[in-house]
Backbone and ligand atoms as CSV (ligand in chain L), in Angstrom:
chain,resi,resn,atom,element,x,y,z
A,1,MET,N,N,50.674,82.445,-34.226
A,1,MET,CA,C,50.781,81.001,-34.354
A,1,MET,C,C,49.552,80.445,-35.047
A,2,SER,N,N,49.762,79.711,-36.126
A,2,SER,CA,C,48.633,79.139,-36.845
A,2,SER,C,C,48.125,77.904,-36.114
A,3,GLU,N,N,46.924,77.492,-36.471
A,3,GLU,CA,C,46.363,76.300,-35.842
A,3,GLU,C,C,46.972,75.045,-36.446
A,4,LYS,N,N,46.752,73.918,-35.767
A,4,LYS,CA,C,47.175,72.615,-36.272
A,4,LYS,C,C,48.670,72.568,-36.577
A,5,THR,N,N,49.464,72.977,-35.631
A,5,THR,CA,C,50.905,72.951,-35.863
A,5,THR,C,C,51.564,71.712,-35.259
A,6,PHE,N,N,50.747,70.843,-34.685
A,6,PHE,CA,C,51.286,69.602,-34.121
A,6,PHE,C,C,50.685,68.374,-34.803
A,7,ALA,N,N,51.512,67.370,-34.964
A,7,ALA,CA,C,51.038,66.033,-35.306
A,7,ALA,C,C,51.738,65.084,-34.337
A,8,THR,N,N,51.327,63.820,-34.348
A,8,THR,CA,C,51.797,62.879,-33.329
A,8,THR,C,C,52.304,61.593,-33.967
A,9,ALA,N,N,53.388,61.053,-33.432
A,9,ALA,CA,C,53.864,59.747,-33.888
A,9,ALA,C,C,54.140,58.837,-32.699
A,10,ILE,N,N,53.691,57.593,-32.821
A,10,ILE,CA,C,54.105,56.532,-31.895
A,10,ILE,C,C,55.202,55.794,-32.646
A,11,ASN,N,N,56.430,56.088,-32.248
A,11,ASN,CA,C,57.587,55.686,-33.042
A,11,ASN,C,C,58.517,54.818,-32.197
A,12,CYS,N,N,59.481,54.186,-32.851
A,12,CYS,CA,C,60.507,53.457,-32.110
A,12,CYS,C,C,61.460,54.457,-31.452
A,13,MET,N,N,62.125,54.001,-30.379
A,13,MET,CA,C,63.130,54.873,-29.760
A,13,MET,C,C,64.424,54.932,-30.571
A,14,ASP,N,N,64.528,54.095,-31.584
A,14,ASP,CA,C,65.706,54.018,-32.459
A,14,ASP,C,C,66.014,55.395,-33.077
A,15,GLY,N,N,67.228,55.882,-32.860
A,15,GLY,CA,C,67.609,57.208,-33.336
A,15,GLY,C,C,67.583,57.372,-34.840
A,16,ARG,N,N,67.616,56.242,-35.563
A,16,ARG,CA,C,67.647,56.339,-37.024
A,16,ARG,C,C,66.307,56.733,-37.625
A,17,VAL,N,N,65.225,56.556,-36.866
A,17,VAL,CA,C,63.906,56.794,-37.460
A,17,VAL,C,C,63.252,58.096,-37.001
A,18,GLN,N,N,63.922,58.860,-36.163
A,18,GLN,CA,C,63.296,60.097,-35.672
A,18,GLN,C,C,63.143,61.127,-36.803
A,19,LEU,N,N,64.257,61.507,-37.402
A,19,LEU,CA,C,64.196,62.568,-38.420
A,19,LEU,C,C,63.387,62.170,-39.655
A,20,PRO,N,N,63.532,60.922,-40.163
A,20,PRO,CA,C,62.680,60.576,-41.316
A,20,PRO,C,C,61.189,60.755,-41.027
A,21,VAL,N,N,60.753,60.336,-39.842
A,21,VAL,CA,C,59.323,60.443,-39.508
A,21,VAL,C,C,58.932,61.906,-39.306
A,22,ILE,N,N,59.777,62.650,-38.615
A,22,ILE,CA,C,59.475,64.073,-38.403
A,22,ILE,C,C,59.359,64.802,-39.745
A,23,HIS,N,N,60.341,64.597,-40.600
A,23,HIS,CA,C,60.341,65.318,-41.882
A,23,HIS,C,C,59.151,64.922,-42.746
A,24,TRP,N,N,58.834,63.615,-42.764
A,24,TRP,CA,C,57.715,63.147,-43.584
A,24,TRP,C,C,56.399,63.747,-43.092
A,25,MET,N,N,56.204,63.748,-41.785
A,25,MET,CA,C,54.933,64.259,-41.243
A,25,MET,C,C,54.833,65.780,-41.398
A,26,GLN,N,N,55.939,66.471,-41.234
A,26,GLN,CA,C,55.924,67.926,-41.450
A,26,GLN,C,C,55.468,68.243,-42.869
A,27,GLU,N,N,56.041,67.496,-43.803
A,27,GLU,CA,C,55.740,67.716,-45.216
A,27,GLU,C,C,54.292,67.343,-45.532
A,28,ARG,N,N,53.881,66.172,-45.050
A,28,ARG,CA,C,52.567,65.643,-45.391
A,28,ARG,C,C,51.431,66.467,-44.765
A,29,TYR,N,N,51.616,66.888,-43.529
A,29,TYR,CA,C,50.517,67.539,-42.814
A,29,TYR,C,C,50.730,69.037,-42.602
A,30,GLY,N,N,51.874,69.559,-43.012
A,30,GLY,CA,C,52.135,70.982,-42.837
A,30,GLY,C,C,52.213,71.384,-41.371
A,31,THR,N,N,52.601,70.438,-40.537
A,31,THR,CA,C,52.715,70.714,-39.108
A,31,THR,C,C,54.176,70.942,-38.748
A,32,GLU,N,N,54.387,71.931,-37.904
A,32,GLU,CA,C,55.766,72.271,-37.562
A,32,GLU,C,C,56.363,71.272,-36.564
A,33,TYR,N,N,55.533,70.855,-35.604
A,33,TYR,CA,C,56.044,70.029,-34.511
A,33,TYR,C,C,55.436,68.635,-34.532
A,34,ILE,N,N,56.279,67.635,-34.318
A,34,ILE,CA,C,55.799,66.255,-34.240
A,34,ILE,C,C,56.036,65.753,-32.816
A,35,ASP,N,N,54.949,65.579,-32.087
A,35,ASP,CA,C,55.055,64.992,-30.741
A,35,ASP,C,C,55.433,63.526,-30.894
A,36,MET,N,N,56.501,63.110,-30.220
A,36,MET,CA,C,57.023,61.758,-30.425
A,36,MET,C,C,56.825,60.925,-29.166
A,37,ILE,N,N,56.023,59.888,-29.297
A,37,ILE,CA,C,55.822,58.909,-28.220
A,37,ILE,C,C,56.680,57.714,-28.604
A,38,THR,N,N,57.747,57.466,-27.866
A,38,THR,CA,C,58.684,56.427,-28.308
A,38,THR,C,C,58.718,55.225,-27.362
A,39,GLU,N,N,58.847,54.062,-27.980
A,39,GLU,CA,C,59.062,52.807,-27.274
A,39,GLU,C,C,60.050,51.996,-28.100
A,40,ALA,N,N,60.594,50.939,-27.532
A,40,ALA,CA,C,61.433,50.018,-28.294
A,40,ALA,C,C,60.529,48.998,-28.964
A,41,GLY,N,N,60.345,49.132,-30.280
A,41,GLY,CA,C,59.422,48.241,-30.981
A,41,GLY,C,C,57.988,48.634,-30.666
A,42,PRO,N,N,57.527,49.785,-31.157
A,42,PRO,CA,C,56.223,50.320,-30.733
A,42,PRO,C,C,55.016,49.457,-31.086
A,43,THR,N,N,55.046,48.744,-32.214
A,43,THR,CA,C,53.854,47.940,-32.530
A,43,THR,C,C,53.753,46.744,-31.584
A,44,LYS,N,N,54.894,46.135,-31.275
A,44,LYS,CA,C,54.907,45.042,-30.295
A,44,LYS,C,C,54.430,45.563,-28.932
A,45,PHE,N,N,54.898,46.756,-28.593
A,45,PHE,CA,C,54.511,47.389,-27.327
A,45,PHE,C,C,52.996,47.598,-27.266
A,46,LEU,N,N,52.433,48.090,-28.369
A,46,LEU,CA,C,50.988,48.352,-28.397
A,46,LEU,C,C,50.180,47.060,-28.342
A,47,LEU,N,N,50.638,46.061,-29.098
A,47,LEU,CA,C,49.837,44.836,-29.236
A,47,LEU,C,C,50.020,43.879,-28.068
A,48,GLU,N,N,51.166,43.978,-27.371
A,48,GLU,CA,C,51.442,43.038,-26.284
A,48,GLU,C,C,51.621,43.735,-24.944
A,49,GLY,N,N,51.424,45.049,-24.920
A,49,GLY,CA,C,51.656,45.814,-23.700
A,49,GLY,C,C,50.623,45.532,-22.625
A,50,SER,N,N,51.031,45.800,-21.396
A,50,SER,CA,C,50.101,45.644,-20.278
A,50,SER,C,C,49.097,46.796,-20.292
A,51,GLU,N,N,48.056,46.642,-19.507
A,51,GLU,CA,C,47.045,47.692,-19.380
A,51,GLU,C,C,47.699,49.020,-18.968
A,52,ASP,N,N,48.600,48.957,-17.990
A,52,ASP,CA,C,49.278,50.171,-17.515
A,52,ASP,C,C,50.102,50.831,-18.618
A,53,GLN,N,N,50.768,50.007,-19.400
A,53,GLN,CA,C,51.584,50.559,-20.484
A,53,GLN,C,C,50.716,51.253,-21.527
A,54,LEU,N,N,49.571,50.651,-21.822
A,54,LEU,CA,C,48.681,51.260,-22.812
A,54,LEU,C,C,48.048,52.538,-22.271
A,55,VAL,N,N,47.740,52.552,-20.989
A,55,VAL,CA,C,47.192,53.766,-20.369
A,55,VAL,C,C,48.205,54.910,-20.481
A,56,SER,N,N,49.475,54.576,-20.321
A,56,SER,CA,C,50.525,55.580,-20.432
A,56,SER,C,C,50.596,56.164,-21.850
A,57,VAL,N,N,50.477,55.305,-22.855
A,57,VAL,CA,C,50.465,55.788,-24.243
A,57,VAL,C,C,49.231,56.654,-24.489
A,58,GLN,N,N,48.099,56.201,-23.978
A,58,GLN,CA,C,46.852,56.950,-24.164
A,58,GLN,C,C,46.957,58.340,-23.549
A,59,ALA,N,N,47.595,58.432,-22.379
A,59,ALA,CA,C,47.739,59.731,-21.710
A,59,ALA,C,C,48.560,60.688,-22.573
A,60,LYS,N,N,49.568,60.152,-23.244
A,60,LYS,CA,C,50.408,60.989,-24.111
A,60,LYS,C,C,49.656,61.429,-25.361
A,61,ILE,N,N,48.888,60.516,-25.939
A,61,ILE,CA,C,48.078,60.896,-27.102
A,61,ILE,C,C,47.084,61.987,-26.702
A,62,LYS,N,N,46.526,61.842,-25.531
A,62,LYS,CA,C,45.534,62.821,-25.055
A,62,LYS,C,C,46.150,64.220,-24.956
A,63,ILE,N,N,47.346,64.305,-24.414
A,63,ILE,CA,C,48.026,65.601,-24.313
A,63,ILE,C,C,48.268,66.176,-25.708
A,64,SER,N,N,48.736,65.319,-26.598
A,64,SER,CA,C,49.055,65.766,-27.951
A,64,SER,C,C,47.793,66.247,-28.678
A,65,ALA,N,N,46.710,65.498,-28.520
A,65,ALA,CA,C,45.468,65.839,-29.215
A,65,ALA,C,C,44.741,66.999,-28.538
A,66,ASP,N,N,44.593,66.918,-27.221
A,66,ASP,CA,C,43.780,67.918,-26.516
A,66,ASP,C,C,44.543,69.225,-26.278
A,67,ASN,N,N,45.787,69.137,-25.849
A,67,ASN,CA,C,46.534,70.344,-25.511
A,67,ASN,C,C,47.273,70.939,-26.709
A,68,HIS,N,N,47.714,70.079,-27.614
A,68,HIS,CA,C,48.469,70.582,-28.768
A,68,HIS,C,C,47.630,70.659,-30.041
A,69,GLY,N,N,46.443,70.110,-29.992
A,69,GLY,CA,C,45.564,70.179,-31.161
A,69,GLY,C,C,45.961,69.268,-32.311
A,70,SER,N,N,46.756,68.246,-32.020
A,70,SER,CA,C,47.098,67.301,-33.093
A,70,SER,C,C,45.841,66.603,-33.583
A,71,ASN,N,N,45.745,66.412,-34.890
A,71,ASN,CA,C,44.601,65.644,-35.397
A,71,ASN,C,C,45.018,64.417,-36.205
A,72,VAL,N,N,46.281,64.043,-36.039
A,72,VAL,CA,C,46.720,62.792,-36.678
A,72,VAL,C,C,47.769,62.098,-35.811
A,73,VAL,N,N,47.619,60.769,-35.699
A,73,VAL,CA,C,48.591,59.941,-34.985
A,73,VAL,C,C,49.117,58.889,-35.964
A,74,ALA,N,N,50.426,58.858,-36.145
A,74,ALA,CA,C,51.036,57.823,-36.982
A,74,ALA,C,C,51.622,56.740,-36.094
A,75,VAL,N,N,51.321,55.476,-36.429
A,75,VAL,CA,C,51.969,54.344,-35.760
A,75,VAL,C,C,53.063,53.866,-36.711
A,76,VAL,N,N,54.290,53.801,-36.193
A,76,VAL,CA,C,55.435,53.574,-37.066
A,76,VAL,C,C,56.148,52.263,-36.736
A,77,GLY,N,N,56.457,51.509,-37.779
A,77,GLY,CA,C,57.354,50.369,-37.659
A,77,GLY,C,C,58.535,50.612,-38.582
A,78,HIS,N,N,59.630,49.890,-38.359
A,78,HIS,CA,C,60.779,50.151,-39.242
A,78,HIS,C,C,61.641,48.928,-39.479
A,79,HIS,N,N,62.426,49.023,-40.528
A,79,HIS,CA,C,63.433,48.044,-40.916
A,79,HIS,C,C,64.471,47.883,-39.806
A,80,ASN,N,N,64.940,46.649,-39.579
A,80,ASN,CA,C,66.080,46.403,-38.688
A,80,ASN,C,C,65.823,46.877,-37.252
A,81,CYS,N,N,64.596,46.601,-36.775
A,81,CYS,CA,C,64.231,47.047,-35.425
A,81,CYS,C,C,64.709,46.039,-34.380
A,82,ALA,N,N,65.603,46.474,-33.516
A,82,ALA,CA,C,66.131,45.580,-32.478
A,82,ALA,C,C,65.064,45.236,-31.446
A,83,GLY,N,N,64.128,46.132,-31.236
A,83,GLY,CA,C,63.096,45.921,-30.229
A,83,GLY,C,C,61.989,44.991,-30.694
A,84,ASN,N,N,61.924,44.767,-31.996
A,84,ASN,CA,C,60.870,43.926,-32.560
A,84,ASN,C,C,61.356,43.359,-33.892
A,85,PRO,N,N,62.322,42.427,-33.817
A,85,PRO,CA,C,62.979,41.932,-35.037
A,85,PRO,C,C,62.153,40.887,-35.770
A,86,VAL,N,N,61.226,41.331,-36.584
A,86,VAL,CA,C,60.425,40.410,-37.401
A,86,VAL,C,C,60.487,40.871,-38.855
A,87,GLU,N,N,60.093,39.973,-39.764
A,87,GLU,CA,C,60.098,40.289,-41.186
A,87,GLU,C,C,59.140,41.439,-41.479
A,88,ARG,N,N,59.442,42.139,-42.565
A,88,ARG,CA,C,58.624,43.286,-42.953
A,88,ARG,C,C,57.134,42.931,-43.072
A,89,GLU,N,N,56.873,41.755,-43.677
A,89,GLU,CA,C,55.484,41.333,-43.883
A,89,GLU,C,C,54.732,41.239,-42.542
A,90,VAL,N,N,55.397,40.644,-41.567
A,90,VAL,CA,C,54.811,40.507,-40.231
A,90,VAL,C,C,54.651,41.881,-39.593
A,91,LYS,N,N,55.666,42.693,-39.731
A,91,LYS,CA,C,55.641,44.048,-39.157
A,91,LYS,C,C,54.494,44.869,-39.729
A,92,GLU,N,N,54.270,44.740,-41.035
A,92,GLU,CA,C,53.178,45.494,-41.643
A,92,GLU,C,C,51.828,45.055,-41.076
A,93,GLY,N,N,51.689,43.758,-40.820
A,93,GLY,CA,C,50.467,43.263,-40.186
A,93,GLY,C,C,50.299,43.862,-38.799
A,94,GLN,N,N,51.396,43.934,-38.066
A,94,GLN,CA,C,51.348,44.523,-36.718
A,94,GLN,C,C,51.003,46.007,-36.780
A,95,ILE,N,N,51.532,46.684,-37.785
A,95,ILE,CA,C,51.240,48.123,-37.934
A,95,ILE,C,C,49.740,48.317,-38.172
A,96,LYS,N,N,49.186,47.497,-39.058
A,96,LYS,CA,C,47.746,47.614,-39.354
A,96,LYS,C,C,46.902,47.325,-38.113
A,97,GLU,N,N,47.277,46.284,-37.386
A,97,GLU,CA,C,46.549,45.956,-36.143
A,97,GLU,C,C,46.671,47.080,-35.126
A,98,SER,N,N,47.854,47.667,-35.050
A,98,SER,CA,C,48.083,48.756,-34.098
A,98,SER,C,C,47.248,49.991,-34.458
A,99,VAL,N,N,47.141,50.253,-35.759
A,99,VAL,CA,C,46.314,51.387,-36.206
A,99,VAL,C,C,44.869,51.166,-35.749
A,100,ASP,N,N,44.364,49.950,-35.945
A,100,ASP,CA,C,42.991,49.648,-35.520
A,100,ASP,C,C,42.833,49.805,-34.008
A,101,LEU,N,N,43.857,49.369,-33.275
A,101,LEU,CA,C,43.804,49.488,-31.813
A,101,LEU,C,C,43.729,50.964,-31.392
A,102,VAL,N,N,44.631,51.779,-31.944
A,102,VAL,CA,C,44.658,53.194,-31.552
A,102,VAL,C,C,43.361,53.887,-31.974
A,103,LYS,N,N,42.845,53.516,-33.159
A,103,LYS,CA,C,41.544,54.063,-33.590
A,103,LYS,C,C,40.452,53.728,-32.578
A,104,SER,N,N,40.517,52.516,-32.032
A,104,SER,CA,C,39.466,52.045,-31.117
A,104,SER,C,C,39.457,52.832,-29.810
A,105,TRP,N,N,40.526,53.566,-29.539
A,105,TRP,CA,C,40.588,54.356,-28.313
A,105,TRP,C,C,39.732,55.623,-28.397
A,106,GLY,N,N,39.306,55.967,-29.614
A,106,GLY,CA,C,38.290,57.004,-29.765
A,106,GLY,C,C,38.753,58.447,-29.669
A,107,PHE,N,N,40.037,58.688,-29.837
A,107,PHE,CA,C,40.477,60.086,-29.876
A,107,PHE,C,C,40.021,60.713,-31.188
A,108,ASN,N,N,39.852,62.023,-31.160
A,108,ASN,CA,C,39.382,62.725,-32.345
A,108,ASN,C,C,40.563,63.010,-33.294
A,109,VAL,N,N,41.162,61.932,-33.777
A,109,VAL,CA,C,42.342,62.039,-34.646
A,109,VAL,C,C,42.251,60.991,-35.755
A,110,ASP,N,N,42.905,61.274,-36.870
A,110,ASP,CA,C,43.116,60.240,-37.876
A,110,ASP,C,C,44.289,59.387,-37.400
A,111,VAL,N,N,44.234,58.096,-37.689
A,111,VAL,CA,C,45.338,57.218,-37.315
A,111,VAL,C,C,45.864,56.557,-38.588
A,112,ILE,N,N,47.153,56.670,-38.808
A,112,ILE,CA,C,47.761,56.080,-39.999
A,112,ILE,C,C,48.913,55.169,-39.587
A,113,GLY,N,N,49.292,54.266,-40.486
A,113,GLY,CA,C,50.407,53.360,-40.229
A,113,GLY,C,C,51.539,53.625,-41.217
A,114,LEU,N,N,52.753,53.731,-40.703
A,114,LEU,CA,C,53.922,54.021,-41.545
A,114,LEU,C,C,54.992,52.952,-41.340
A,115,TYR,N,N,55.783,52.729,-42.393
A,115,TYR,CA,C,56.935,51.831,-42.305
A,115,TYR,C,C,58.163,52.576,-42.818
A,116,VAL,N,N,59.227,52.583,-42.013
A,116,VAL,CA,C,60.482,53.201,-42.451
A,116,VAL,C,C,61.351,52.082,-43.017
A,117,ASN,N,N,61.636,52.167,-44.307
A,117,ASN,CA,C,62.285,51.051,-45.005
A,117,ASN,C,C,63.805,51.059,-44.862
A,118,GLU,N,N,64.462,50.132,-45.572
A,118,GLU,CA,C,65.914,49.943,-45.444
A,118,GLU,C,C,66.716,51.161,-45.914
A,119,ASN,N,N,66.082,52.035,-46.673
A,119,ASN,CA,C,66.749,53.286,-47.074
A,119,ASN,C,C,66.357,54.454,-46.171
A,120,TRP,N,N,65.669,54.139,-45.064
A,120,TRP,CA,C,65.211,55.130,-44.094
A,120,TRP,C,C,64.261,56.132,-44.728
A,121,GLU,N,N,63.453,55.585,-45.659
A,121,GLU,CA,C,62.389,56.365,-46.273
A,121,GLU,C,C,61.056,55.898,-45.682
A,122,VAL,N,N,60.128,56.831,-45.572
A,122,VAL,CA,C,58.825,56.529,-44.977
A,122,VAL,C,C,57.844,56.066,-46.045
A,123,GLU,N,N,57.197,54.926,-45.781
A,123,GLU,CA,C,56.153,54.423,-46.676
A,123,GLU,C,C,54.853,54.301,-45.891
A,124,VAL,N,N,53.737,54.589,-46.573
A,124,VAL,CA,C,52.431,54.454,-45.928
A,124,VAL,C,C,51.981,53.003,-45.998
A,125,VAL,N,N,51.638,52.430,-44.861
A,125,VAL,CA,C,51.150,51.056,-44.786
A,125,VAL,C,C,49.632,51.036,-44.699
A,126,LYS,N,N,49.097,51.999,-43.957
A,126,LYS,CA,C,47.641,52.045,-43.790
A,126,LYS,C,C,47.212,53.466,-43.483
A,127,GLU,N,N,46.135,53.907,-44.153
A,127,GLU,CA,C,45.559,55.214,-43.798
A,127,GLU,C,C,44.090,55.212,-44.126
L,1,ZN,ZN,ZN,63.035,49.867,-33.539
């Protein structure tokens, strides 16, 4: 087993965005497995979540980074999100803010922001 076979995504629970994010991260980082931390509207969850909710996300990132050796966490927003129905422009702002928030938690990982567009393609919002 080679090293660095895991990467991490904080993604929506929406079934339409799982495979696009997995495939994009596999390709981009050469990692076989993508640990998926899912919520309904993840950027809203991160930016408006309670302390307990954020602690729960942090615990999952810790497992992914410390036990699986992931060195990148993607925060993902997407088109037509029922859990966080806002315009793309607003969503991109939330993605950027969420990236800064996750960075501030101090894990030894790169944090990037992704947007899954209306064609279910992954675009980089922030890295
Ligand atoms: Zn969603």
